[in-house]
Structure formats: structure tokens, C-alpha cells
N, C-alpha and C positions, 0 to 999 in steps of 0.2 A: 504494500500500500504506500502511495506517495501522498504526503500531507503538506499543505501550505499552512504554516503558522504565521499569520499576517499581523504585523505589529507585535512581534514576540517579546519586545523589551530585552531583558537579560536572559531570555531563553529558558525560563523555568518550565513553561508549558511544553516547549520543544523537547526538553530532557524527559519530561514525564511521558510524552507520546512515544518517543524513541525507546524508552525503557519498558513501558507497559505493553506496547503493541508491536515492538520491534519494527516500527515503520521507518521509512525513509522520510525525513522531515526537512523541509526547506524553511529555515528560520529567518524571516524577513523583518527588518526594522530600519526605520529612517535614522534614528538618533543614536542607537547603540552600535559601537564598532563591531564589525564582523570578527576582527582579531580577538577582541575581548570575549565575545561569545564562543569563539573556537576554543579558547583556553578553558572556559567553563565546561564545554562539551567534552574536551579531553579528560578533565578531572573527573567527570561523571561517567566516563567510559562509553560515550555515545558519539564520539567524533566521526566514526566510520559511517554512521547512519544519519547524521545531522549536519546539514550544509548551512553555515551562517552567511547571510547576505545583508549588506547595508544598502537598502534600496528605498526609493520613493514608491509607496503603494499605488500612486496614481499613474505610474509608468512601469507596470510589470512586464518583464522581458520574456515571459514563459510562453511555450508553444500552446496552441489550442489543444483542448482535451488532455492536458498534462497531469492534472491532479485528481486523486480519488476522494479527497476531502479538503476542506478549508476550516480552520479554527481561527477565531479572532477574539481575544479576551482584553477588554478595556481599551480598545484602540479603534474599532471600526467606525465609531462616531466622528473621528478626526478626519477621515478621508472619504467615507461613504455616505455622508449626510447630504445627499442630493438625489436627483431623479435618474441619473445615468450611470453612476459608478458600478453598481452591481451588474446591470445588464450589459454595459459596453466594455468594461475593463476586467472585472473579476470573473463573471460567468463564462466567458470564452475559454479561460484556462482550466475549467472544470469539466470532467467527463460527465456524460449522462448518468444519472444515478449517484453522482458524487454527494457526499454528506457535507452539510453546511451547519456550523455551530458557532454562534456569536453570543457574547455577553458584553454589555456596555451600559454606562449610566444614562438615565433618561429622566423624564418628568411625567407625573401622573396624567396631566392634561396640558394642552398647549396654552401657555401663559404669556407668550411673547408680546401680545398686544395689551396685556393687563398684568404686568409684573407686580406681585405683592410688595407693598411699601417696604416691609422689613427685609426683603431680599434684594432690593435695587442696588445697594452698595456692595453686596456680596457676590452677585452674579455678573461677571464681566461679559462684554459683547461676544467674545470668542466662545464662552460656554453656552451662551444662549443660541448661537448659531449651530452648535453641535448637539445640544440636548433637546430631545423631542419625545413625544408620547408614543405609545404603542400604535394608536390610530394613525399617527403621521408616518411611522415606519412601515406598517403593514402593506400598503399598496406597492411599495418598492420591491417586495419579495413574493407576494402570493401568486403572481402569474408565472413565476419562474421555478417555484418549488412545490414538490409533492410532499405529502405528510407534513405540511407547513404548520408550525406552532410558534406563536410569539406570546409571551406573558411576562408578568413581573416575577422577579426572583424572590425567594423567601429569605435570602441571606443578607438583606440590606444592612441591618444593624451590625451583624457579625463582620461583613466585608469592610464596612466603613470603620468600625472599631479597630480592626487590624491595621488599616491605613493610618488612622489618627494616632496610634501609639508609636509609630516609627519616627525617626529623627529627620525625615525629609522636610525641608523648609516649606514645600507646598502643602504638606500634611498640616503643618501649624496654621497656615492660612485657612484651610478647609474646616478647622475646628469651629470657627465662628459661624461659618455657613451652616454646618450641621446643627449647631445649637439653635440657630434662628429657624431652620426648617422644621425641626421637631417631627419629622416624618409626614409632613403635610403635602409637600410639593414634589420632592425628588423620589426616584426609584432606581432600580437596576432592572434591565430588560434582558431576557434570554430569547434566542431565536434559533430554531432548528428546522431542517427539512432536507430533501434530496433534490438534485437538479432534474428537471423534467426532460 
């Protein structure tokens, strides 16, 4: 099986896929050095099955019908938040029947025209362009996927708490946002299906 891990970051999901399924994984990320990820893959014993690539997701160089699956965790909303990315750029690289599995942050309903007062200073314009509701995302995929499912994830608090306890400076900024949100506006979205 050949899997595209799109927006893999430091490759933890790629390592998991290579170890658990003995798959050939193409670990693609724009910001993380392929050399750094390669060192991580060597240390975890998956360098023979895991190919690190520092690439822009909007310019994928892969052949048509190349991948058996695509996974994207906490990154698809950065590059796929439009009406054409999935159909024109990503889908051509996937075989018929290829599995699609995404997880990314979102909002419970579209608030872009009516941002809650308490969130105005905490949600920057970049986030608002990327975060959308299930209803907004659904039409971008349902015509292309069989067994299509999109829903809120149950792990919102757990996932955010993990993030907020780390020493990343962005996590420190997000603490205020989560305190103001109190579970009212934001969510995490999961999306699965297979290519028609």
C-alpha cells in the first residue's frame, strides 16, 4: 500500500503508518525539513518505507492514480479550504477506491459574517479563512467519495489539552482563545471515504 501523509509535520503519523501497516509512506510537509524527518524515520527504523519530502501541497508532483490512501491530520484546512483543491490537485493522485482520512479544526457553524464579540480579538483573519463548518466542507467531498462520512470528533477537549500543555509559543496564544470559546464555537472535524 502506498500512502500520502499530507502535511505530516514531524512525521509522527508517517512513522505510525509505516510501523503499523508496513506501508510505503510519502511524508509531505511544507515547513519541516525532509532531512530532519529522514533522521527521525531512521531512528524509528522506518526509513526504508518512509520517503520524506518538503513540498508545497498545492503543487504535488505525483503521477495520476499513484496513491492507495491519503491521510491529513491538522493540516488540510491550510491548503484545501477552497472549491478546487481536492478535485483538481489531490484526487488525481489517488487510485479509484483509495481511502481518504482527514482531521482538522473547524467551527460548529459559519460565523464569518457574525463573529462573536468575545472572539474578535482572538480569531485572526488567517484562521477565519481556514476554519469552517461541516456544512461548508461537505459539498467539497461528497460527489467524489463513496462511504463518505464527515462529523465532529469526540476528542476536542483531550486534543486541545494536549496542545495547550506543550511549550510551543503558539500553544500559549491559543490558551486565551480556548478559555473564551468554552466549547461554544470551535470543533474538530473528521472526514473519511473512498474515491469513486
